C-alpha positions as a Markdown table, in Angstrom:
| # | Residue | x | y | z |
|---|---|---|---|---|
| 1 | Met | 182.2 | 100.8 | 217.0 |
| 2 | Gly | 179.3 | 98.9 | 215.8 |
| 3 | Pro | 179.2 | 96.1 | 213.2 |
| 4 | Asp | 180.1 | 96.9 | 209.7 |
| 5 | Pro | 176.8 | 97.6 | 207.7 |
| 6 | Gly | 178.3 | 96.3 | 204.5 |
| 7 | Ala | 179.5 | 93.0 | 205.9 |
| 8 | Gly | 178.2 | 89.9 | 204.3 |
| 9 | Lys | 176.7 | 91.6 | 201.3 |
| 10 | Phe | 177.8 | 90.6 | 197.8 |
| 11 | Thr | 179.1 | 93.3 | 195.6 |
| 12 | Ala | 179.9 | 92.7 | 191.9 |
| 13 | Pro | 183.5 | 93.3 | 190.9 |
| 14 | Pro | 184.2 | 96.6 | 189.3 |
| 15 | Arg | 184.6 | 96.7 | 185.5 |
| 16 | Thr | 188.3 | 97.4 | 185.6 |
| 17 | Ala | 191.0 | 97.1 | 183.0 |
| 18 | Leu | 191.8 | 93.7 | 184.2 |
| 19 | Tyr | 188.2 | 92.6 | 183.6 |
| 20 | Arg | 188.2 | 94.2 | 180.1 |
| 21 | Gly | 191.4 | 92.4 | 179.3 |
| 22 | Tyr | 189.8 | 89.1 | 180.3 |
| 23 | Ile | 186.9 | 89.8 | 177.9 |
| 24 | Asp | 189.3 | 90.7 | 175.2 |
| 25 | Arg | 191.3 | 87.5 | 175.7 |
| 26 | Met | 188.1 | 85.4 | 175.5 |
| 27 | Asn | 187.0 | 87.2 | 172.3 |
| 28 | Tyr | 190.3 | 86.1 | 170.7 |
| 29 | Ile | 189.6 | 82.5 | 171.5 |
| 30 | Leu | 186.0 | 82.8 | 170.3 |
| 31 | Ala | 187.4 | 84.2 | 167.0 |
| 32 | Ile | 189.1 | 80.9 | 166.3 |
| 33 | Leu | 185.9 | 78.9 | 166.6 |
| 34 | Leu | 183.3 | 81.4 | 165.4 |
| 35 | Pro | 184.8 | 84.4 | 163.8 |
| 36 | Pro | 181.3 | 86.1 | 162.9 |
| 37 | Leu | 180.1 | 85.9 | 166.4 |
| 38 | Ser | 183.5 | 87.4 | 167.6 |
| 39 | Ile | 183.1 | 90.3 | 165.2 |
| 40 | Phe | 179.5 | 90.8 | 166.4 |
| 41 | Leu | 180.7 | 91.1 | 170.0 |
| 42 | Thr | 183.3 | 93.8 | 169.1 |
| 43 | Gly | 180.4 | 96.0 | 168.3 |
| 44 | Arg | 180.1 | 95.6 | 164.5 |
| 45 | Pro | 176.8 | 93.7 | 163.9 |
| 46 | Val | 176.4 | 94.7 | 160.2 |
| 47 | Leu | 179.8 | 93.5 | 159.4 |
| 48 | Ala | 179.3 | 90.3 | 161.4 |
| 49 | Ile | 176.2 | 89.5 | 159.3 |
| 50 | Val | 178.1 | 90.1 | 156.1 |
| 51 | Val | 181.0 | 88.0 | 157.2 |
| 52 | Phe | 178.6 | 85.2 | 158.3 |
| 53 | Val | 176.9 | 85.1 | 154.9 |
| 54 | Ile | 180.3 | 84.8 | 153.3 |
| 55 | Trp | 181.8 | 82.5 | 155.9 |
| 56 | Ile | 179.2 | 79.6 | 155.6 |
| 57 | Pro | 179.6 | 79.0 | 151.9 |
| 58 | Ala | 183.4 | 79.5 | 152.1 |
| 59 | Leu | 183.6 | 76.8 | 154.7 |
| 60 | Ile | 181.5 | 74.4 | 152.7 |
| 61 | Phe | 183.1 | 74.8 | 149.3 |
| 62 | Ser | 186.7 | 75.3 | 150.3 |
| 63 | Gly | 186.6 | 72.6 | 153.0 |
| 64 | Gly | 187.8 | 75.0 | 155.7 |
| 65 | Leu | 190.8 | 76.4 | 153.8 |
| 66 | Thr | 189.4 | 80.0 | 154.1 |
| 67 | His | 188.7 | 79.8 | 157.8 |
| 68 | Pro | 192.1 | 81.3 | 158.8 |
| 69 | Met | 191.4 | 84.4 | 156.7 |
| 70 | Phe | 188.3 | 85.0 | 158.8 |
| 71 | Ile | 190.1 | 84.4 | 162.1 |
| 72 | Leu | 192.7 | 87.0 | 161.0 |
| 73 | Leu | 189.9 | 89.5 | 160.1 |
| 74 | Ala | 188.2 | 88.9 | 163.5 |
| 75 | Trp | 191.6 | 89.3 | 165.4 |
| 76 | Phe | 192.3 | 92.6 | 163.5 |
| 77 | Leu | 188.8 | 94.0 | 164.3 |
| 78 | Ile | 189.2 | 93.0 | 168.1 |
| 79 | Phe | 192.6 | 94.7 | 168.2 |
| 80 | His | 191.2 | 97.8 | 166.4 |
| 81 | Ala | 188.3 | 98.0 | 168.9 |
| 82 | Arg | 190.6 | 97.8 | 171.8 |
| 83 | Glu | 192.9 | 100.4 | 170.4 |
| 84 | Asp | 189.9 | 102.8 | 169.9 |
| 85 | Arg | 188.8 | 102.2 | 173.6 |
| 86 | Arg | 192.3 | 103.0 | 174.7 |
| 87 | Gln | 192.5 | 106.1 | 172.6 |
| 88 | Arg | 189.0 | 107.4 | 173.9 |
| 89 | Arg | 190.1 | 106.8 | 177.5 |
| 90 | Asp | 193.4 | 108.7 | 176.9 |
| 91 | Leu | 191.6 | 111.7 | 175.3 |
| 92 | Ser | 189.2 | 112.0 | 178.3 |
């Protein structure tokens, strides 16, 4: 037997469910700090722009009291996107 031709080569990790779960958890943490960006990363760019336009004045005029509402919205959308992916995977 000769040397392994693939030895020493770097291969990127496969995008597995574990990898996807890591990204989802990071998105939940990002939603605490920047809900509009988190919504954008779930695949809803138009909604993210609308939320951003509402979020900035809400933070300024309410002193941050409305921020938890935007966090909950982002968490709901992240959860919904994950469930949609799971349902598509189960159907195929």
